[in-house]
N, C-alpha and C positions, 0 to 999 in steps of 0.2 A: 646824626647816624645811629644807625640801630645795628649792633654788632650781637653777636651770639656766641658764648661760649660755653667752657665745664667751666666749675667754680668749685672747690673742694667737694669736687665731685657729683655737683647736681648741675643740671645745662640750665642756661643764665640766657635773656637776651636784655639789653642796656640800649638805652637811647639817651644820647649827650651830645656835646659837640664832640668834633671828632679831635680835636687835639686836647680834650679831658685827657689828666693824667689816672692810671691805675691808683697810684695812692691815693688820689680825691675821691672816684669813684668809690673804693673800697671803705675806705673811712667815713665819706660825710656823706655818700648815699646809701652805702650798704651796710654800714653800722659794723664793718668790721676795722677795728683797732688794735690788734696785736701786731700789725705793721705799723711801722713809727716812720711820722714825719721828720727830718732831723738835717740833713746837710741840703740836699733836693738836688744835688747836682752829679747821683750814682758814686761816690768817694766814701761813704760810711758802710753802706750796708743794712741798716736800722728798717729798712724800708724791704727789707728781700722778702721773693715771693717764688715759687717754684714757675718756670713756664717751660710749658712739655719735657716737667723732668729737670729744667736746668733753672740755675739760680739766675736771679736777673732784678735787679732793681726797680723796685716799682714808679720811684719818680720819675722814671723816664721812660716809662711806657705809656703811650698815649693811647686813648680808644680805640683807634681806624688799625694797630698793630693784633688786637686782642680776639677776630672774628675768628672763630674754628679753633680757636687756643686753649689748653686743659692748663688753666692757672689753682694751685694748692698754695694757699695764703698760712699762715701759721697757726691758722682757727683748723685749719683742716690739717694739721701735722699728724694728729694721734692715731689715724688711721694708715699708720704708715710705719711695721714694726721697724725699720733704723730710725725713723723719728721718735721713737719711744725710748729706744735704747740710747739716745744721744740725750734727749732730756734726761733721765736718770740718773746718766753718768753725768753729766754736768752739774744737777744738783747735788749728785753726791761728793762733789769735788768744790763745791762751793764756788764755781765758778763765776759767778758775777755778783756785782753789789747792789747798784740800783736797779738793773736789768732791765733797762731802755734799750738796750744791745742783742740782749738773749734771744727775742725773734728771727733776729736778721743769721747768727750765727749757728742756730737751731738748722732754720732753714738750709745754710750752706752746708752744713754737716751731713744733715740728711742728703742731699743732693748729691754729695762728695760717695757716702760712704753706700749709697743705693748703684752707682757708677762702679766704684772700686771697693768693692767689701775688703781687700787686704791693704788699703792704705796705711802706711806709716806718718811717721813725723813729718817729713819733708813735704810731702801731699799732701799732708793737712793743713801743715804752715801755709804752704802754697795755695790751697784752696781759700785760707781766710785771709788774703792780702786785700781782700775787699771789705774787709768789716774790721770795727772800728769799736775799740772798748775804750771810755774816758777813765773809769775809775777803779781797774783794777791792771794789775800785770797780769800777760797771757798766762802764765805757767797755768794754772787752775783750770783756763780754756784747753790747751793743750793734753794737760794730765785726763780730762773730761773728756775728751773726743777720741786719745787712745784708749779708755778702759771701755769708749763706747764700740769704737770696732773691735775692740777684744773679745765682747760680750758679743755683738753678734755674729763674728766667726764659730764661737762656742754654741751659737743658738741653730746656728747652720750645720754645723760637724758636730755635736756633741760628746762623741765618742773619741775627737783628736785624732783621727784616721788622715792619714796623708789622701790628698782629694785622686 
């Protein structure tokens, strides 16, 4: 099967079996290894990508589902100001130990803050329900996410005026 889609802002055309998983296509065929293989059943978030702006587990997406879609992988996050803020604040909080889950958390938080710039702790916690970190508590991740949300609010409204 041949499908055409946008990957990190660039038009791509790929031929592979229709049931080829996106995570395998990214890592094995395209050399994009920031999305991590882990559970393989969509429960841990390590393979998270943005599909048409929404977080999606690439281990659950098949080639036949990609035609005409827009996909952003962790390698493409630097083009998004929300992602730059998320990454900076997570790093400032030392949010991760081993870092295996970091790309998935970054993808999910970026999607959340793009859709809901006013997200607070409850919204952040709800958005992160599909992401698992096995090394650390989630306190530093939540602090980093809240700091990123605040940084984005300041960036959008530097004077602090009410909208």
